[in-house]
N, C-alpha and C positions, 0 to 999 in steps of 0.2 A: 283351773287357767292361772298360769303363772304371768305376773305383770312385773317388769323389770323397773327399777327405779329411775333409770334413764330412758326408757321408752315415750314415745310421745313429742309432742312439741310445747314450747313455752308461749304460744298464741292459743288465745280463745277467739276463734274464727266464726262469725256468724253470718257470713257471705254466702247467699246462695247463688247469685249471679252475678257475672262481671259487671263491671261500669258500663252503662248504656241506656238506652230508651227501650220501654218494653209496654206492650198491652198489657193493663192489669184492671182489675176489678175488686170493688170494696167488698170484703170479706166478712168485716165486723167493724162497727162502729160502738165505741165504747166512750159514753159521756164520763168526764172525771172532773174533779175540782182541783184547779192548778193553784199556784201560788197566790196569795192574796185573796182567796176564794173566788177567784175569776173560772169561768167555765172553759173547758176545753174538751175536744172530742180525739180520741186515738182511733185513727184508721189503720186495719190491718189490710194489707194490699196482697192480692194474690194474681199469680202470673195466669196469662189468657194463652193457650196454645203451647205447642211444644212440647217435649218429654216432660217438662216440671209444671204443666197445666195443673191449675189448683192449689199448687205451693205457695206458702206465704213467702214473698220476697222482701218486704219492707215493712216497717211501721212509719206513720207520719202522724203529725198532730196539727189539729185546727185549733189556735188559740183565740179566744173570742175577747181580745183585748183591743184598745184603740190602736196599736201598733199593728196587731195581728190581724185586723178585719180586712184589709187590703188583700193579704194571701188567701184568707176564707174566702173572700167572693171569687179570685182567681181559680181556687180548686172547685168552687161550686160551678163555676162557668165551665170548666173543663171536664167536669161530670153531667153536663147538659143542663143545668140550670139557668133560668133566666135573671141575672143579678142587674139587670139595667133598672129594674125597679126594686123597692122593698119587699123582701118575701119574708115569710115564716117556713122554716126548715126543721123537721124532726130527723134524728138519728137514723131512724129505719128508712127514711127515703133516699139516703145514699146507698143500701145495702143493693149490691149487684150492678152498680153503674160502673161503667168503663171509662177508662182515660189512658193515653198515653203518659207514662211517667219516667222522668230521668232520674237514675240513682248514681251515685257514687259512693266509693268505699271512703270510710272514715276509719283512721286509726287513732288510738289512745291508750294510755299506759292505766292500768288500775293501780289506784293509790296505794291499798293495802299491800300488795305484793309486786308491783312493778310489771305484771305480765301484760303483754301486747293484746289488746282488743281489737278486733276488725268487724265492723257493722257496716251495712248498707244504710245511705240516708238519701233523703230525697232533696234534691236542690230546692232552694227557695221557689225559684220560678219554674221549677221542673214538670209543671203540669201542663197538658194540652188535650184538647178535644179530640176525639176520634173524627176523623173527616174521610168521605168516601175516596177522596183524592189520594190520601196516603195509603189506604187499603188496596186501590186500584194499581198503585204504583210500586207495591211489595215491599214497603218501607216498615212492615210490622216485623219485630223481632219475635 
């Protein structure tokens, strides 16, 4: 196969779906050590339903820092955990849980060569619980 030097684009595009709100399920939770030795969990979110069902749409992070705990509680609540009291949660308990997740495309330039990078990101407050009213109203994508 011949590959021409000018073929292709100068964009690394990792966007799977357009900006919007989607029903997603936690497909993987990977505990990692963040800066300063703090704990963080990487969540791989899969689309539920439609032609792309099961496909990874976005990665999101839960950072267990003083600043990050408000968002951790928001995400856990959206996934069905009762965060009105203190709880112990293990990564595997998030697996398969679903929520409505709002994503937007973020563009940046790679420092090494200036190529444009396009990635989906979850908005800070982009997590909501799935409720039967939404499902009945046909608001799911």
